[in-house]
VOTIZA-784890 format. One record per residue (C-alpha): x, y, z. Coordinates in Angstrom, 2 decimals. Layout:
# VOTIZA-784890
<r c1="X" c2="Y" c3="Z"/>
...
***
This chain:
# VOTIZA-784890
<r c1="-13.57" c2="10.00" c3="-27.97"/>
<r c1="-10.92" c2="7.95" c3="-26.49"/>
<r c1="-11.71" c2="4.81" c3="-25.02"/>
<r c1="-10.11" c2="4.18" c3="-21.56"/>
<r c1="-8.81" c2="0.72" c3="-21.11"/>
<r c1="-7.45" c2="1.33" c3="-17.56"/>
<r c1="-7.44" c2="3.27" c3="-14.75"/>
<r c1="-3.90" c2="4.18" c3="-16.02"/>
<r c1="-5.19" c2="6.00" c3="-18.69"/>
<r c1="-7.12" c2="8.88" c3="-16.55"/>
<r c1="-5.20" c2="12.24" c3="-16.61"/>
<r c1="-6.37" c2="12.56" c3="-12.88"/>
<r c1="-4.43" c2="8.92" c3="-11.69"/>
<r c1="-1.59" c2="10.01" c3="-13.44"/>
<r c1="-1.38" c2="13.64" c3="-11.87"/>
<r c1="-2.38" c2="12.05" c3="-8.69"/>
<r c1="0.51" c2="9.56" c3="-8.57"/>
<r c1="2.47" c2="12.64" c3="-9.34"/>
<r c1="1.07" c2="14.31" c3="-6.46"/>
<r c1="2.23" c2="10.89" c3="-4.08"/>
<r c1="5.76" c2="11.42" c3="-5.43"/>
<r c1="5.93" c2="15.45" c3="-5.11"/>
<r c1="4.24" c2="14.32" c3="-1.12"/>
<r c1="7.07" c2="11.70" c3="-0.62"/>
<r c1="9.78" c2="14.52" c3="-1.45"/>
<r c1="8.32" c2="17.10" c3="0.66"/>
<r c1="8.06" c2="14.37" c3="4.04"/>
<r c1="11.46" c2="13.76" c3="3.63"/>
<r c1="12.31" c2="16.87" c3="4.46"/>
<r c1="10.86" c2="16.95" c3="7.80"/>
<r c1="12.15" c2="16.76" c3="11.03"/>
<r c1="12.28" c2="13.16" c3="12.51"/>
<r c1="9.95" c2="13.59" c3="14.85"/>
<r c1="7.01" c2="14.14" c3="12.66"/>
<r c1="7.86" c2="11.27" c3="10.98"/>
<r c1="4.90" c2="8.97" c3="11.98"/>
<r c1="3.04" c2="12.39" c3="12.38"/>
<r c1="2.12" c2="14.48" c3="9.60"/>
<r c1="4.38" c2="12.61" c3="7.50"/>
<r c1="2.61" c2="9.76" c3="7.45"/>
<r c1="-0.83" c2="11.46" c3="7.33"/>
<r c1="0.46" c2="13.23" c3="4.37"/>
<r c1="1.91" c2="10.14" c3="2.71"/>
<r c1="-1.17" c2="8.25" c3="3.50"/>
<r c1="-3.75" c2="10.45" c3="2.47"/>
<r c1="-1.47" c2="11.57" c3="-1.01"/>
<r c1="-1.84" c2="7.41" c3="-1.78"/>
<r c1="-5.48" c2="7.09" c3="-1.03"/>
<r c1="-5.66" c2="9.43" c3="-4.07"/>
<r c1="-4.54" c2="7.48" c3="-6.76"/>
<r c1="-5.64" c2="4.30" c3="-4.82"/>
<r c1="-8.94" c2="4.97" c3="-4.58"/>
<r c1="-9.70" c2="6.24" c3="-8.38"/>
<r c1="-8.06" c2="2.60" c3="-9.35"/>
<r c1="-10.18" c2="0.81" c3="-7.01"/>
<r c1="-13.45" c2="2.78" c3="-8.16"/>
<r c1="-12.20" c2="2.30" c3="-11.99"/>
<r c1="-11.85" c2="-1.39" c3="-11.19"/>
<r c1="-15.72" c2="-1.73" c3="-9.84"/>
<r c1="-18.87" c2="-2.68" c3="-12.10"/>
<r c1="-21.04" c2="-0.46" c3="-11.41"/>
<r c1="-21.28" c2="3.12" c3="-11.72"/>
<r c1="-22.11" c2="3.96" c3="-8.39"/>
<r c1="-19.16" c2="2.35" c3="-6.50"/>
<r c1="-16.68" c2="4.10" c3="-8.87"/>
<r c1="-18.69" c2="7.85" c3="-7.94"/>
<r c1="-18.48" c2="6.85" c3="-4.71"/>
<r c1="-14.50" c2="6.03" c3="-4.57"/>
<r c1="-14.03" c2="9.21" c3="-6.37"/>
<r c1="-16.05" c2="10.80" c3="-3.70"/>
<r c1="-13.47" c2="9.48" c3="-1.35"/>
<r c1="-10.72" c2="9.89" c3="-3.41"/>
<r c1="-11.81" c2="13.73" c3="-3.13"/>
<r c1="-12.17" c2="13.95" c3="0.11"/>
<r c1="-8.62" c2="12.47" c3="1.05"/>
<r c1="-7.72" c2="15.48" c3="-1.53"/>
<r c1="-8.91" c2="17.54" c3="0.93"/>
<r c1="-7.63" c2="16.01" c3="3.84"/>
<r c1="-3.97" c2="16.31" c3="2.45"/>
<r c1="-4.79" c2="20.55" c3="1.55"/>
<r c1="-5.13" c2="20.79" c3="5.52"/>
<r c1="-2.28" c2="18.62" c3="5.88"/>
<r c1="-0.37" c2="20.85" c3="3.98"/>
<r c1="-1.34" c2="24.14" c3="5.45"/>
<r c1="0.02" c2="22.26" c3="8.93"/>
<r c1="3.03" c2="21.27" c3="7.45"/>
<r c1="3.62" c2="24.79" c3="5.89"/>
<r c1="6.17" c2="25.73" c3="8.75"/>
<r c1="8.19" c2="22.85" c3="8.36"/>
<r c1="8.73" c2="23.71" c3="4.85"/>
<r c1="11.99" c2="25.50" c3="4.01"/>
***
């Protein structure tokens, strides 16, 4: 079994960071009228996923870690919903 020294070693954190980059790339294609609306919401939800994973991993209590993973999962569900709403902007 591989010992994890950092949250950066977590595959889920690495993949969620990739997801942030993709979200920023996609929202850059949205109309400028959405810069403070759906674009911002998508970006914030995407950033929240790896941020909560990292914060949870940095806690000294398993319960805190699990709670932060749950928040990251909630942000993922929020992002999925926003993606559905944004489909009309993606060409």
